[in-house]
C-alpha positions in Angstrom: 9.1 -7.9 0.8 5.9 -9.4 -0.6 5.2 -11.5 2.5 5.8 -8.6 4.9 3.4 -6.3 3.0 0.8 -9.1 2.8 1.1 -9.7 6.6 0.8 -6.0 7.3 -2.3 -5.8 5.1 -3.9 -8.8 6.8 -3.3 -7.3 10.3 -4.7 -3.8 9.6 -7.5 -2.6 11.8 -10.1 0.1 11.0 -8.6 3.5 10.8 -5.2 2.4 9.8 -3.6 2.1 6.4 -0.3 1.2 4.8 1.5 4.1 3.2 4.0 3.6 0.4 6.0 6.8 0.7 7.9 8.3 -2.3 11.2 10.1 -2.0 9.7 13.6 -1.7 7.8 12.4 1.4 4.7 14.4 0.5 3.3 11.8 -1.9 2.3 8.4 -0.9 0.1 5.5 -2.0 -2.3 4.0 0.5 -3.5 0.5 1.0 -6.5 0.0 3.3 -8.0 -3.2 4.8 -10.8 -3.2 2.2 -8.5 -3.0 -0.8 -7.4 -6.0 -2.7 -3.6 -6.3 -3.2 -1.7 -8.4 -5.7 2.0 -8.6 -6.6 2.5 -8.6 -10.4 6.2 -9.3 -9.8 8.7 -8.9 -7.0 8.8 -5.1 -7.4 5.3 -4.2 -8.6 2.2 -4.0 -6.4 -1.3 -3.8 -7.9 -4.0 -2.3 -5.6 -7.7 -2.6 -6.5 -10.1 -0.4 -4.5 -13.8 -1.1 -3.9 -14.5 2.2 -5.6 -13.1 0.7 -8.8 -10.0 2.8 -8.8 -6.7 0.9 -9.3 -3.1 1.7 -8.5 0.1 0.1 -9.7 3.2 0.9 -7.5 6.8 0.3 -8.5 8.5 -0.5 -5.3 11.8 0.7 -6.7 10.4 4.3 -6.3 9.3 3.7 -2.7 11.6 4.8 0.1 9.5 3.8 3.1 6.5 1.6 3.9 4.7 2.4 7.1 1.4 2.0 8.9 -0.4 5.3 9.4 -3.7 6.4 11.0 -6.6 7.9 9.0 -6.6 8.8 5.4 -7.2 12.5 5.8 
């Protein structure tokens, strides 16, 4: 899983982001090209944004990982 996410992140282009979608499908966490991503362990992703905001994602709660266009 880690390698797949890192490869997706490396291949992102402007205007695209990776969405980590939760079970209710209305909430998701985003990972853009400019974000730094680290794996704390095999099921925990740490995202550090240039704005200084951080996110920690438990992949056990994620039902889908997909590439989406635009943040808004």
